[in-house]
N, C-alpha and C positions, 0 to 999 in steps of 0.2 A: 504919372506913368507907373510908378512903383505901387501906388495905391490900387490902380486898376488891375495890375498883375496879381497883387495879393488877393483882391476881391475875386478875380477869375479863378485863382487856385482854390480859394475857399468854396466857391460855387461848384467847381468841378469835383472836389472831394465830397462835398455834401450830396451832389447828385449821384455820384458813384455809390456812396454809402446807402442812399435811399433806394437805388436800383438793386443793390445787394440785399437789402432788407425785404424789398418786395419779392425778390426771387425766393428768399428763404421762406417768406410767408406763403407764397404760392405753393412751394413744395410741401410745407407743413400742412396746409389746408387740403390740397388734392391728395398728397401722400401716395404717389403711384406704387411704391413698394410696400405700402401698408406698414410702415415702420412704427407708426404711433397708434394705429387703430385699424380694425377691419373696415374696409372702405364700403361706402354706400353706393359707389360707382363701380361698375364691373371693371376689375383690373385687366391689364394686358396679358399677364401670365405668359410672357414670352422669354423670360430669362430666369431659369430656376435658381441660379446662384444669388440673384437679387430679390426674387419674389419669396423664396422659401423662408428667410429669416422672419419676415413680417407675418407670414402664415403661421409659422411655428410659435411665435410669441403671442399673437393677438386673436387667433381663431379659437372657438370653443370646441374642444374635442377631448376624448379620452382614449383614442386609439390612433395609431399612425402606421402608414406603410412607407418604408424607406427602401431605396435601391437605385439602380442605374436607370437608363432609359427604358429598361424592361418593365418598369412599373408605371410608365407614363400613360398607358392605356387602361389602367385600373379605374374602377368606378367606386368611389367611397360609399355611394348609396347601396351598392351590393355588399360591400364589406359590413356596413351598418346592419343590413338585414340578416346577414349570415351569422354575425357575432353579437348582435344586440349592443352596439357601441355607436359612438359618433366619431367619425374618422376624418383625417385629412391625408393627402399623399404629398410626400416631399422627395421626389426623384431628383437625381443629379446626373445628367447625361455624361457617360464616359468616366464616372467617378470610381473610386476604390473604397475599401472598407474604412480607410482613414477619414474620408469625408463623411461617410455614413455614421461613424462613431462620433464625430464632431457634432453632427446634427442631433443624434440621439441624446448625447449628453446635455445639450442645451434644451431640447424638448422636455427632458425629465426635470430640469430646473424650474420650469414654469407650469407644468401640467402633471397631474397624477394619472398615469396611464393604466387602463385595464389590460390593453393589448398593444404590442409592438410587432408588426409584421415586417420581417427583414428579408428582402430578396438578395440572397448571398450566392454569388457564383464564383467559380475558381478564378475567373479573370479578375474580379474585384479583390479576391483574397490575396492574389499574388502581386498587387500593386505596391508601390513604395510606401512603407509605413508612415513616412513623414510627408506624404503628398497632401498639401493643403491648397492645391490649385483651385481657384474660383471660390475659395472660402474667404469672405470679406468680413474681417473681425468687427469693423465699425458698424456693420448692420446687425451683428449678433450680440455685441456686448452692451452693458448698461451705462457706459460712460457718456454723459451728455456732450462732453467736449468733442468726442469723435463724430458727433452728428454734423459737424461742419462739412465733412466729406459728402454728406447727403444733401444738406440744405442748400449748399452753394455749388451743387453739381450742375454744370452747364447742360449736359446731355439730358439729365432729369428734367430740368426746367424748360428747355427748348424743344425737346423731342418727346419725352415720355408724357409730360402733362398734356400737350395738345392732342396727342393720340388718345390718351385716356378720356379726355373730355368728350371725345366723339362717342364714347360709350354711355353717356348720360341717358338714362331712361331705359337702357337694355335690362332684361330680366336677370335676376341674381339667383333664382332658385336652383339652377343646375350647375352653378359655377364650380363646385367641388368636383363634379364628374367631368366637366368639360375642360378644366384647366390642363394644359400641356398635352392635349389630345392631338394626334396627327390627323389632319383633314385633307392632305394633298398626296396621299400614297395609294398604291394599288396592291391589294392582297391577292397574290396568285402564285401558283407554282412557277410560272415563268419568271416572276420577279426574283424568286430564290435562285433559279439557275443563272439568271443574268448577273446576280451579285457574286457568284462563286468564281474566283479567278482561276485561270488555267495554270496550274503549277505541278511540277513533278514531285513524286514522293521523296521527302527528305528523311534523313536518318532520325529515328525516334530518340528524343532527348531522355535523359535519366528521369525517372519518376520523382526523384528528390530535388530536381531543379526548382529553385525558388521556394522550396519548402520552408526555409527559415523565414522568408517574408510572410508566408501565410501564417506561420506560427506566431510571429510577432504581431501581425495585424489582429488576429483573434484575441490574443492575450492583452493587447494594449487598448483596442478599440471596441471590443464587444464584451469581454468578461467583466470589466469594472462596472458597467451599467447593469449587467445581469445580476451580479452579486449585490449591488447596492439597492436593487429594487425587486425584492422577492415577491412583492404584491403584483408585479406586472408579468403577464404571460408573454413570452417571446416566442413567436412562431416564425421559425427560420426556414426558408424554402429555397431550393435550387430551381431557378427559372427554366421553363421549357424552351430552350434554344432548339431550332429545327435540326433535323438530322443532317442538313446541309452544313450547318455550323460545325458539327462534330466530324463530318467528313473532311472539312477544310482543316480543322485542328489536327486530324490524323495525318493528312498530307503534309502539313507544316512540321510534323514531328513533335508536337507539344501536347498531344491529348493525354498522355500518361501522367504528366505532371499535374494536369488538371484533375484527373481521377484521384491522384494521391492527395490533392488538397481537399477534395470532397470527403475523403476518408478522415483527414485531419480534423475537419469540422466536427465530425461525430466523436472522435477521440477526445476533443477538448470540451465539448458542450453537452453531450448526452446525459451526463450524470447530474446536471442541474435540474431540480424539480420544476422550475418555472420556464424551462426550455422545451420546445417541441420542434423537431426537424422533419421536413417533408422533401421528398425528391420528385419533382415534376420534370427534371431533365430527362428522366428515363421513362416518362409516360409515353410509350411508343405510339399509341394511337393519336396522340397530339402532335408529337414532333415529326411524324411522317405525313401529317395532313398539311401539305405545303401550301394549299390555298388559303391557309390562315396566317400566312407570313408575307411581309412586303420586302424582306431581304432574308439572308440566311439566319438572322438572329431574332428579329422583332415580330412578335405575334400580335394578333388582333385583340380588340377589346372583348370579343366573344370568348376567347381563350382565357383572358384575365378573369372574366366572370365565372367560367367553369372552374378555374383554379380555386377561387375563393369558396365556391360551393363544395368542391372536393375537400378542401382543407377543413371546412366546418364539420364535415362528416368523418374526418380522419383518414380519408383516402391517401395512399402513398406516404403515410407517416413512416419514418425511419426509427426503429427501436434499437438498432444495433449497428456496429460497424459492418457486420455481414450483410445487413439489408442494403447499405449504401454500396458495398462492393458488388452485390447482385445487380443493383441498378446500373453500375458502370459496365458490367458485362452485357446487360441488355443493350446499352448504347453501342458498345463495340460491335455487337451482332447486327444492329440496325445500320451501322455505317458500312459493314461488309455487304449487306443486302443492297444498300443504296448504291455502293460503288459497282457492284456486279450488274445492276440494272441500268445505271446511267453513265458510268465511267468504266467500262469493262477493260480498257487498255491501260 
């Protein structure tokens, strides 16, 4: 009896070990997060915080676009054509400059960049400087021992691999453009109006609210990479949120602190010779064309392409603090016009 129990225990342990090894081998070979190599099977591209590390490490590129969900509709093929580069996009939905800086630092460790395009808005500037939510170090670092978190991950083995294997044979040529694209939304003015909640005007907060956060974020998460890589051109732009967004920020009483953070970006970065700043938040013909938005923030891929073409020709480049302040004033006026037309009471 004792011998049988011992043999059963050995068999059970051996079978469990074999299953674990098979799981690890399957994850290693299929590699749904492209942790070890760029995949020959079309990846799922459904979780930026898990997909981005592999893209950043293993893809061939000399340019990158980083930002929040505002860059998800960007097309690297357009960026390549505009700037004569080979690019990838690494958005993180709802992220702040802290996460952008983390990704930028790791990208610059593995690739020599000609160009880094950073979509920096006041919202991301004012985030917590230590916010590392959805940054998974085991996918970014080079410690092979940390790979156990990936190789023996049940969700990866039982969910991601079966789904990814359904993509066998699908074309790969357009994957950089198609990754993270929204395919289930409607771009229309009505979508913008539907997204704006009904709220009463609140007292305007001080323009210096959260200014210390913005300052620390720029100094900790952007300036070190800018200074360490003078060979890289950093094109930093303010994304074109719709006028509906700025109307809502005004109603919430937080627009002036965002305008102050926009100014801060210029104060901190304009003197660097490898930095260019562009203000597309105040591109009034874009932000008032509400049919290009699916809510009060997010614009279409068409606007993304226009933006890159405009940046390539130097349109809306900011050369001084006064330029950015003039842009903020244009936004204020656009909000006033919008309120008078659609929300007169």
